[in-house]
C-alpha positions, 0 to 999 in steps of 0.5 A: 351466445358464441364467442368470436375473435377478430384480428386487425392488422395495420401496417401504417408507419406513422403515428397517428396513422390513417391506416390504423384509423381505417382498420379500427373503424372496419373492426368496429363495423364488423364487431357491431354486426356480429354483436347484433347477431348475438356474438361476444366479440374480442378484437385483437389489434396487431400494429406491425410498426411495433414488430418491424425489427422482429419480422426482419429477424424472423425472416433471417433466422426462421424464429419469431420473438415471443411478441411476434409469436403472439401477433402471429397467433392472434392472426392465425387463431382468429375467426376473421381477419381485417388487414389494412396497408398503406399503398406505396409505389402502387402496392402494399408496403414492405412491412405488410408483405413481410409479415404475411411472408412469415405467417404459415402458408396454410394458416389462413385457408378458408379464413374470412378476410376484409382488406383495406388500404390508404393512400395519398390519392384515390388513384391508388385504390386499384392496388387493392384489387391487383395486389392485396386481394391476390395475396390473400387469394394465394393464401386461400383465404376467403376475401369479402367482396367489398375492399375499402380504400381511404384517401385523405379527402375521405376523412374530415377531422378523423371522421369518415365521410358519408361515402367512406362510412357506407363502404366501411359498414358494407364491408364490416357486414360482409365479414361478419356474415362470413364469420357467422356462418363458420364454427368458432375458431379453435385457436392457432394451429400447433406447429408441433402437432402430428398431422396423422394419428400416431398408430397410423404412422406405425402401421404405415412403417410396417 
């Protein structure tokens, strides 16, 4: 039985947050599908609201706090990533973008990613395709085909309606499929690790 980890990034600003609610339901769908395939799954939630000041400080100083480092390691060391943002002014919010600005540019290469978003109206749903998906394409992640947008009318007393539920299940299955076909993650990359063999470096200098 393989052990898998899913990092779940939520950029909602309010509490309670429909963004966090969508992120949790996407995580449940992906986790359940991986478990059905025989995996033991650990879900690692990353609520960016809790790291807002540390993210800004990291952008200014270049150094993450211990709590932010744990969040970054959870994301870069996971087998799969779920990333959900509220849509502000037709794009992801600033907290979401700032967090991924401080993620190492190489850390998400070939990482399976499921993207989602929430907004006040269904007209914002296209932001997933013209803003969020290109962000992860730039980071060379593997974004699953189904992106999930949830407007207020898609919820009923905190429960997804049938159409939203179907999209969540489809997206979760797509993420599980991408994770399942890859070897388990070995964890976050060591930023101080040598990228070449030390003996080769010595020979190169001769």
